[in-house]
C-alpha positions in Angstrom: -0.3 0.1 0.0 2.8 2.3 0.8 5.5 2.0 -1.5 9.0 3.2 -0.7 10.7 5.8 -2.2 13.1 7.1 0.0 15.1 4.4 1.4 18.9 3.4 0.9 19.3 -0.4 1.5 22.8 0.7 3.2 25.1 3.3 4.2 28.1 1.4 2.9 29.8 3.5 -0.2 27.3 6.9 0.5 26.8 9.2 -2.2 25.0 12.3 -1.4 21.8 12.8 -4.3 20.7 16.0 -6.2 18.4 18.4 -5.4 17.0 17.1 -8.3 16.3 13.8 -6.7 15.3 15.6 -3.5 12.5 17.0 -5.0 11.6 13.6 -6.7 11.3 11.7 -3.4 9.2 14.9 -2.5 6.6 14.1 -5.6 6.6 10.3 -5.4 5.5 10.6 -1.3 3.2 13.4 -1.7 1.5 11.8 -4.7 0.9 8.2 -3.9 -2.0 6.2 -3.0 -1.0 5.1 0.0 -0.4 9.2 1.3 -3.7 9.2 -0.2 -5.2 6.7 1.3 -3.0 7.8 4.9 -4.9 11.1 4.2 -8.2 9.6 3.5 -8.0 8.1 7.1 -7.0 10.6 9.4 -9.6 12.5 7.5 -12.4 10.2 8.6 -10.5 10.0 12.3 -10.9 13.8 12.3 -14.5 14.4 11.3 -15.6 11.6 13.6 -13.9 13.1 16.9 -15.4 16.9 15.2 -11.8 18.1 15.2 -12.6 21.1 13.1 -16.5 22.2 13.5 -16.2 24.7 10.7 -15.8 22.2 8.4 -19.0 20.8 9.2 -19.8 16.9 9.1 -21.4 14.4 6.2 -19.6 14.5 2.5 -18.9 18.2 2.4 -17.3 18.4 5.6 -15.3 14.9 5.2 -14.1 16.4 1.7 -12.9 19.3 3.3 -11.1 17.0 6.4 -9.6 15.5 3.5 -8.3 18.2 1.7 -6.5 19.9 4.9 -5.0 16.2 5.7 -4.0 15.3 2.3 -2.3 19.0 2.3 -1.0 18.7 5.5 1.2 15.4 4.0 1.8 17.3 0.8 3.4 20.0 2.2 5.3 18.3 4.9 6.8 16.1 2.7 8.2 18.7 0.3 8.8 21.2 3.2 11.1 17.7 4.6 12.5 15.8 1.8 12.7 18.7 -0.8 13.1 22.3 0.3 15.1 21.9 3.4 17.2 19.0 2.5 18.6 21.2 -0.2 18.8 24.4 1.5 20.9 23.0 4.2 22.7 20.1 2.4 20.4 17.0 4.2 19.8 13.7 2.9 16.0 12.8 3.4 16.7 9.4 2.7 16.2 6.2 5.5 19.7 4.7 5.1 18.0 1.2 6.5 20.3 -0.7 9.1 19.0 -4.3 8.1 20.8 -6.5 10.7 21.7 -6.8 14.6 19.4 -7.1 17.6 15.8 -6.2 17.2 15.9 -3.6 19.9 19.0 -1.7 18.0 17.6 -1.5 15.2 14.0 -0.4 16.1 15.7 2.7 18.2 18.2 3.4 15.0 14.9 3.4 12.9 13.2 5.9 15.3 16.5 7.8 16.1 16.7 8.6 12.5 13.7 11.0 12.3 16.2 13.2 14.9 19.8 12.1 13.0 20.2 12.2 9.2 23.2 12.7 7.0 24.7 15.3 5.7 25.3 15.6 2.0 29.0 15.4 2.8 28.1 11.9 4.8 28.4 13.8 8.1 25.7 12.8 10.7 23.8 16.3 12.2 20.8 16.6 13.8 17.2 16.1 11.1 16.6 19.8 11.2 15.0 18.8 7.4 12.7 16.6 9.3 11.6 18.8 12.2 12.1 22.1 10.8 10.3 21.0 7.6 7.6 19.9 9.5 6.9 22.3 12.0 7.0 24.8 8.6 4.1 22.8 7.3 2.1 23.1 10.3 2.3 26.6 10.6 1.5 27.0 7.1 -1.8 24.6 7.9 -3.0 27.5 9.8 -4.6 28.9 6.7 -6.3 26.4 5.9 -8.0 24.8 9.3 -11.0 27.5 9.3 -11.3 27.0 13.4 -8.1 29.0 15.0 -5.4 26.7 16.0 -4.0 26.5 19.4 -0.4 26.5 20.7 -1.7 23.2 21.4 -3.5 21.8 18.1 0.1 22.9 16.6 2.4 20.9 19.1 -0.2 18.3 18.6 -0.1 18.4 14.6 3.6 18.1 14.7 3.4 15.1 16.5 1.1 13.2 14.3 3.6 13.9 11.5 6.9 13.1 13.2 4.9 10.3 14.5 3.6 9.1 11.0 7.3 9.8 9.7 8.9 7.3 12.6 6.4 5.1 11.9 7.5 4.5 8.4 11.0 4.2 9.7 10.0 1.5 11.6 8.1 -0.1 8.7 11.1 0.8 6.5 13.7 -1.0 8.6 11.9 -4.5 9.2 9.3 -4.9 6.7 12.1 -6.4 3.7 12.5 -9.4 7.0 8.6 -10.0 7.9 8.2 -9.9 3.8 10.7 -12.4 3.3 9.7 -14.7 6.5 6.1 -14.2 4.6 7.7 -15.3 1.4 9.8 -18.3 2.6 6.6 -19.6 4.6 4.5 -19.2 1.4 7.2 -20.6 -0.5 7.7 -23.7 1.9 3.7 -24.4 2.1 3.4 -24.6 -1.8 6.7 -27.2 -1.9 5.1 -29.2 0.6 1.7 -29.4 -1.4 3.2 -29.8 -4.2 5.1 -33.5 -2.9 1.3 -34.7 -1.5 
């Protein structure tokens, strides 16, 4: 459902990517069906909890919730994967660790939200992720009809960072899970063919 446009399988032989490639990642992430489905889910949850009363209920209200949720993701993607990485010379990709103990890999994948690689290859605080998503939250105040409080803004930023952290965890562990499922399916198929 969610495609993986910004994962590098390893940090071995690090090569920086161009600004054009950074913006390509932002574009692909923004206009992917997984992003649309995620926005649809967030819109439904927001409408159920009546987060922004000015949007209203019904199909028209849902359309406004969906538009706002999708705009949040698109603006966040462009800020955190295209604009700020280009300005700050940071790499927006997730570099998969792929080996080691589960807890160490979990900590690593969560930490990639706060630490990233400069185009030079050195690690640094992930200003692109944090400042980029903070900028997206500030911009979103324009299209949320009910005024946002500081608490609302911090909550929205937490959701943005949380979604990105969850996708990092998926990127780290999904290949292992997928391999186990495929191997089990292959073993089951082999066993069935020998009957």
